[in-house]
C-alpha positions as CSV (number, residue, x, y, z in Angstrom):
1,M,60.2,296.0,-103.3
2,T,63.6,296.1,-105.2
3,Y,67.0,295.3,-103.5
4,L,70.3,295.9,-104.6
5,V,73.7,293.7,-104.3
6,F,77.0,295.1,-105.0
7,A,80.4,294.7,-104.5
8,N,82.4,297.1,-102.4
9,E,84.4,299.9,-103.8
10,E,87.9,298.1,-103.6
11,S,86.2,295.6,-106.1
12,V,85.6,297.9,-109.1
13,D,86.9,295.5,-111.5
14,W,84.6,293.0,-110.5
15,H,81.7,291.9,-112.8
16,V,79.6,288.9,-113.6
17,E,79.2,287.3,-117.1
18,A,75.8,286.4,-118.0
19,G,76.7,283.5,-119.6
20,W,78.2,282.1,-116.6
21,L,75.6,283.2,-114.4
22,S,72.7,281.8,-116.8
23,E,74.5,278.4,-116.5
24,L,74.2,278.6,-112.7
25,I,70.7,279.7,-112.3
26,L,69.7,276.8,-114.7
27,S,71.6,274.1,-112.6
28,D,69.9,275.4,-109.5
29,W,66.7,276.6,-111.2
30,P,66.1,274.8,-114.2
31,D,62.5,276.2,-114.5
32,A,63.8,279.9,-114.4
33,E,62.7,282.0,-117.0
34,I,65.8,283.6,-118.8
35,Q,65.8,286.8,-121.2
36,E,68.5,287.8,-123.3
37,P,69.9,291.2,-122.4
38,A,68.7,293.9,-125.1
39,P,71.0,295.9,-127.0
40,V,72.9,298.5,-125.1
41,D,70.9,301.3,-126.7
42,A,67.3,299.7,-126.8
43,E,66.7,299.9,-123.0
44,S,66.9,303.0,-120.8
45,D,66.4,301.3,-117.7
46,G,70.0,299.9,-117.5
47,R,68.9,296.3,-117.3
48,G,71.2,293.8,-118.7
49,F,70.7,290.0,-118.1
50,H,67.2,289.5,-116.7
51,W,65.6,286.4,-115.3
52,M,62.7,285.1,-113.2
53,C,62.1,282.1,-111.0
54,V,59.9,281.0,-108.5
55,I,61.2,280.7,-104.8
56,G,59.3,279.4,-101.8
57,G,56.2,279.6,-103.8
58,S,56.6,283.2,-104.9
59,E,57.9,284.8,-108.2
60,V,61.4,286.5,-107.9
61,E,62.6,288.9,-110.5
62,A,66.1,289.5,-110.8
63,W,68.6,291.4,-113.2
64,L,71.7,292.4,-113.6
65,D,73.1,296.0,-114.8
66,K,74.3,296.0,-118.4
67,E,77.6,296.1,-116.7
68,G,77.0,293.0,-114.8
69,E,78.3,295.2,-111.6
70,C,74.9,295.3,-109.8
71,L,72.1,292.6,-109.1
72,Y,68.8,294.1,-108.6
73,V,66.0,291.5,-107.1
74,D,62.6,292.1,-106.6
75,G,60.0,290.1,-104.5
76,E,59.2,289.1,-101.0
77,F,62.0,289.7,-99.0
78,D,62.3,286.2,-97.5
79,E,62.6,284.7,-101.1
80,V,64.9,287.7,-102.0
81,A,67.0,286.7,-99.2
82,I,67.2,283.1,-100.5
83,L,68.4,284.4,-103.9
84,V,70.8,287.0,-102.4
85,A,72.3,284.1,-100.1
86,W,72.8,281.9,-103.1
87,F,74.4,284.7,-105.2
88,R,76.8,285.5,-102.5
89,E,77.8,281.8,-102.2
90,K,78.4,281.6,-105.8
91,M,80.9,284.8,-106.1
92,S,84.3,285.3,-105.2
93,R,84.8,284.9,-101.6
94,E,87.5,287.8,-102.2
95,V,84.7,290.1,-103.2
96,E,82.6,292.0,-100.6
97,F,79.1,292.3,-101.2
98,A,76.6,294.5,-99.9
99,L,72.9,294.8,-99.9
100,C,70.6,297.9,-99.7
101,D,66.9,298.4,-101.1
102,D,65.7,300.7,-103.7
103,T,65.3,303.7,-101.1
104,Y,68.9,303.0,-99.4
105,S,67.1,303.1,-96.1
106,F,69.6,300.5,-95.1
107,H,73.0,299.1,-96.2
108,V,74.6,295.7,-95.1
109,V,77.4,293.8,-95.8
110,I,76.5,290.1,-97.0
111,E,79.3,288.0,-95.2
112,N,80.5,284.8,-96.8
113,G,78.5,282.0,-95.9
114,A,75.4,284.1,-95.0
115,S,72.5,282.0,-94.9
116,P,68.8,283.6,-96.0
117,R,68.4,283.6,-92.3
118,D,71.6,286.0,-91.6
119,I,70.6,288.3,-94.3
120,I,67.2,288.6,-92.9
121,E,68.3,289.1,-89.4
122,S,70.7,291.7,-90.2
123,I,68.4,294.2,-91.9
124,P,67.6,296.6,-89.1
125,D,64.1,297.3,-88.0
């Protein structure tokens, strides 16, 4: 399943620079497979910076939209929660982030300092 991480509406000017994020990823997941963003007119699905890494023995795929304003993560939820907690930790504390799935069946705020377990437990049954 695909999950989305995005900033709240008050943070409309927030975005992630792909080069900076690439450095962070490779420092924590040196075996990550990073793909260069496609030219703006080359992909119709809106994917920008894209990478894959192995977390807990499972492959997790993640990408930013072309504007760097939304993180999409595809994988098993326990491993996705690890990546989402890592992403939250690396981003500005002043920006509030939320998480939902691709069907918008839930929407939860990711608190500063949230652990993967906190994220997993915040999802309604």
